[in-house]
N, C-alpha and C positions, 0 to 999 in steps of 0.2 A: 409939708406937714402931713402926717398920716390921717386918713379919713376914719370915721367911725362906721363899723359894720352895723347896718340896720338890724341884723339878726340879734346882735347883742342888746340893742335898744329894746327889742321885743322881749328878749329873755329877761331883762331886768324888770320890765313892766309887768310880766307875768309871774314874777317871783313873789314870795310872801312879803307883806308890808315891812316887817322888821328887817328883811334882807336887802331891800332896795337901796337904802342909804349906804350900806356897807359896800355893796357892789359898785355903786357910783363912786364912792371914795377910792376904792382900789383901782378902778379904771382911770380916774383922774390922776392918781399918783403915778401910775404906769406911763400915761401919756405925758405928764409933766417931766418925768425923768428921761423918757426915751421918745422924743418927738417923732421918730421914724418907726414907731412900733407898728406891727402888722396885726390886725384883728382877724379872728376867724372863729368858727364853731367846730369843735372836734369832740366826738363822743358825747354829743348833746350838751356841751358846756363851753363857755367862752375861753378862748386861748389867746395869748398875746405872744407874738413872735418878733424876731429881729434878725436881719441878715439871713432870712430863709429858714430859721430854726426856732422852735418854741422856747420861750423864756419862762413863762408862768401861766397859770390857769386859775379860774375861780368857778365856784358852783354854789347854788342855793339849794338847801334842803328844807324840809318842813320846819325844823326848829333851829337850824344853824347854817352858817356859811363856811365853805372851805376855800382855802387859798394856798397855793404852793408853787414852788419853782421846779421846772423840768429837771435841771441839774441840781437837785436838792442838796446832796452832800457837799458838792463843790461850792454852792452858793451860801447855804445856811450853816452847814457843818454841825458838829457836836450832836448831842442827844436830840435836838429839835428836828434833825433830819431823819430820825428813826421812824420807819414805816409803821411801827407798832403803835404809835401815838394815836389817840382818839381823833377821829375826823380826817377828812381828806386834806392832804398838804402837810405843811410843817408848823402850823400855828394852832392846831387843835380845833375844837368846835367854836366858831366865832359867832357870838350872838349880838355884839355891838361893836362899834368902831373902837371902843376902849379896849377891846380884847386884842387889837392889832398892835404891832410895834408902831413907834412914831413915824411920821412922814419921812423924817431924816433917815431913820433906820431902814424903812422900806426902800427908799431911794438908793441907799447904799447897796442893798441886796440886788436891786434891779440893775444898777450900774455894773455890778460884778457879773450878773447873768449875761448882760450884753457883751461884756469884755470876753467872757468864755466863748460866746458864740462867734465873735470876731476871730478868736484864736482857733476856731474849728473844733472845739471840744465837743464830743458826742456822748450821749447817755450810754453807759455800759449796761448791756443786758446780761443777766445772770445766765451762765451756761447751763443748758438743759442736760441732765444726766442721761447718758446713752444706755438704754436697756440692753442687757446681754441677750444673745439669741435664746429663744425658748428651749426648754428641755423637752425633747420629744418623748411622749409616753412610750414605754417599751412595746406595748401592743401595736401601736402605729408604726414604730420603728421596724418591728418584725415584719409587718405587712409590706412596708416600703422596700425591705431588703429582698423580697421575692422577685425572681426573674420576670414573672408575668406582670409585675407592677413597675417595670423599669420607666415607663412613661410618667407614672405618678411620682416616682422618686425624682426624676429629672426636673419636672415642673416644680416640685416642692423645693428642691435645692436652689432653683433659679429665683424663687420668690424672695421678697424683702423680709427682714426679720419680723416686721409688724404684721405682714400677711401670714407668715408662718404662725405667729403667736395667736392670731384669730382662730386658726384651726385647733391649735393645741389647747387653748382655753375652752373652746367649745367642747372638746372631748373630755377635758378634766372636769367640766361642770356637770357631767352626766352623773345622776344619782344612783343608777343601778348598772350592773355589769351588762345587762341586755341593752340598755340605752347606749352605753359606751361602745359596745361592739357594733351597734347599728350606725353610730356616728362615724366610727372608723371606716366602716364599709362605704358610707356615703362620701367620706373624705377621699378615699382611694378613687372612687368613681369620678368625683369632681376634679381631682388633681390630674387624672388621666386626660381630661379634656382641657386642662390648663386653666381651670376656673378658681377664682378666689373663694374664700368662705362666704362672702356676702355678694356673690356674683349676681344674685337675683335683683339686688337693689342698685347695681351699678348703672350709671347713666349711659344711655346709648350715644 
């Protein structure tokens, strides 16, 4: 039988008075449904796992409790899995045990979550859009094309898009032509030495 993590005991004891019975109720239902549940604290909140993966989590706030499943759409489904719903998790802002589904319903969700973990289902992370390479300001491009700046051009072309973007944005943020020209000259100088825009802040 799974043991209780003392950190969660402490978390519940330090939670607002209204939240404590809700948290204890949720914990009891999880343990009753999944005797082999694994307790832990992640991101400063109680997590419950099974088979090495998270199944659900809970958290106490000043005026409500949040409870949700890691694989929310697969477990709960429908509109209740919509991330836009108020409160953390799929059950809104919980202020009393009455705001929760019945023990039978919660147990069904927990069983579904453990079955998904056993099947090896993982949380799908949304793909991050890849930013296109930065558009080089014509004044900088003209300087980079000069033969005397071949080293700067070589280092710039070898940089990642994010490092190139740091230089481009710095130049584009100049409010006057004089400031822009000064930044371009500095960019050419630093690029010749293979330096990134924020080289001064790089860790040794």
